[in-house]
N, C-alpha and C positions, 0 to 999 in steps of 0.2 A: 504494500500500500504506500503510495507516494503522497507526500503532503505538499501542498502548493502554498507559497508565501507571496503576498502582495508587496511589492517594493514601491515605497512612496517616492515620487520624484522629488528631487531637491527643490527648495523654494527658488523662485526666480531671483536673479541677482538684483534687478532694480527694486523689487519689493523688499528684499533683505536690506539693501543699502538705505532705502527710505526709512525703514524701521529703526535701524541703527543710527541713522542721522537724527531721528527724533530723540532717541536717548542721549545723543551728544548735545543736542539743543537743550534738553532738560539739564544735563550735567553742567552746562555753561553757567547755570545759576550760581555754582560755587565760585566761579571766577568773578562774577559781578558782586557777590558777597564779600570776597577778599578785597576787591577794589574799593568797595564802600568802607570797609574797616580801615584801609590805608588812608582814605580821604578823611575819616574821622580823626585819626591820629595827626593828620596834617592840618586839622582845623578847617578843611575846605568843605563846608557843608553843602555848597551848591553842587559840587561833584558827587558828594555822598548821595544827595537827592537823585541825581541822574542815574547812578548805579542802582539805587534802590528801586527806582521806577522801572529800569530795564529788567531787573530781577523779577519784579511783579508781573511784567508783561510776559516774560518767559513762562512763569508759573500759570498765567492766565490762558496761554495758548497751547501749552504742551499736552494737556489732556485731550483737547480736540484733535491735535495732530496725531497723538498716540492711537486714538480710536480710528482715525482715517488710515493710518499706516498699518493698523492691526499688529501692533508690536508684540502682543502676546503670542501670535503665531509666527511672525517673521523675525523676531529677536527674543525668542523665548528664554534665552540664557540670562537675561537681565530682569531683575525684579523691579519693574517700573514704579510700583507703589512704594517700595522701600527707598528707592532713589529719590522720589518726590518728597518723602517725609524727611530724609536727611537734609535736602536742600531747603525745605520749608523751615526746618529748625535753624539752619544757618541764617536765612534771610529774614524770617519773621520773628525770630527770638534772639539769636546771638548778636546780630548786627545792631538792632535797636537797643539791646542791653548795654553794649559797649558805648553806643552813642549817649545813652542816659548817664552812663558812668563818667564819660569824658567831657561832655558839653557843659560849658558854664551857664549858670542861670536857669537851667531846666529843673533841677532838683536841689534841695538843701544839701550842702556838702556832707552833713552828718549822717545822711541816710542813703547816699548814692550807692555805696557798695551793697548795703542790705537790699535795696530795691532791685539792683541788677541780679543779685543772687536769687532773690525770691522769684523773679521772672524766669530765670533759667530752670529752677527746680519745679515750679508749678507747671511750666510748659513741658518739661520732661515727663511729668505725670500725665498731662493731657495727651501728648503725642503717643504714649505707649498704652493707653487704654484700648482694649480689644474692640470696643464700640465707640471709639473717638469719632469715627465717621459711621453713622448708623446705616442699617440696611435700606432705609428709605431716604438716604442721601441728605442727612443733616449732620451738623457738628454738635456733639454733646459737650456742653460746657463752653465757656468763653473760648473762641477758636483762635487764640494766639495771634490776634491782629496787633501785635506790639509795634510793628513797623508803622502802621497807620496811626496808632496812638502817639508814637514818638514824633511823627511828622506834624501832627496837629499841635503838639506842645511846642515844637520849634516855631511854627507859624503864629500861634495865638498869643505867645508871651504872657501866659497865665502865671500867677504867683507860684513859686516853687513848691510850697506846701499844698497848694491846690492840685498841682500835677501829681504829687506824691499820693494824695488821697484818692485820686482817680485810679492810679496804678494799683494801689492796694485793693480797691474795689474790684478791679479786673482780675486780680489774683484770686480773690474769694470766689468770683463768678466761674472760675475754672472748675470748681467743685460743685457748683449748682447745676443739676442735670437738665438745664433748658436746652431744647433742640433748636440751634441756630440754622437758618436756611442756607443752603448751598445754591446761590443764585442761578448758576448755569444749568442746574439739574432739577430744580424745583418746578412743580407744575401749579402751585398755588399762586393765582394772579400772575401767571408766567410772563405774559407779554408785557404787562406793566412793570413787573420786577426787572426783566431783562432790559427794557427800555431805560428805566431809571438807573440801572447798574452801568450801562454803557455811557449814559449822560454823566453820571457821577465820575466815572473813570476819565472821560474826556475833559470835564471841567477841572478835575483834580490835577491831571497831568499838566494842563495849561497853567493852572495856578502855581504849581510847583516850579515850572520853568521860569516863572517871574521872580522867584526868590532871589534876593531878600526884599523885593518890592511887591510882594503878593498883596493885592487889594483885600481888605477885610471882608468885603461882601462875598468874595469867592469862597472864603473859608466858612462863613456863616451859611451861605446857600448850600454848600456841600453837606452841612449837618442835617439838612432836611432829609437827605437820603439815609443818613445814619439813623435818624429817628424812625423812618419808614422801615428800615431793616430790623431794628429792635422790636417794633410793634408787630411786624409780620412774624418774627421768630417767637414771640410770646403767645401768639394766637394758636390754640390747639388745632392740629391738622390731622387728617386721615392719611393713611399710607397711600391711598389712591392719588393724593396730590403730588407725590414724588414720582420721578421718572425711574 
């Protein structure tokens, strides 16, 4: 009795190259994070902002590109989710923590190190939860938007102790199991949410490019989206609202 074996043809070179190219694109986030850190130590916050924005754009588009290139099939040797988490921790946690530690006037000097360490530790917990990203595509607990918080504090010139209070609140919210929406994968008011998200991103990037002369109205107008995001996250939702 002879057994027949089916031999799978090797994946096409263009598809494999595209898939590995997406992983390389994602991995470039580490480079932008390093450049942002170097800019912080140089006190060049305009360049820091540029590198942080580029890192966020990479993070915003790599998931879409990964699904388009079918990286799980054509570059199966790389754990894309793990790579994404490593780079998110660098750019959303480590870079802003270093900024808050080094930048003058953002935090009281007496609590800078404590604040940076608390951000690193609570985010390590948040990133390693098995359900940090839920099955219905939400973030459980405050989703480590420390880079966004740091940029607001740079632009708004709030009193240092007020900034400290907000950061401590965000640290606490990491442990509160609120399900924060994932804008690109949520179906609850999907069209409105996506439209506001893209508008927020466009206005935000424009405003950041104007630093240090960013008009106050841009900062306050962008907070309308932040309020919308928080309200939408607090509304109880059914799983059918997630993609």
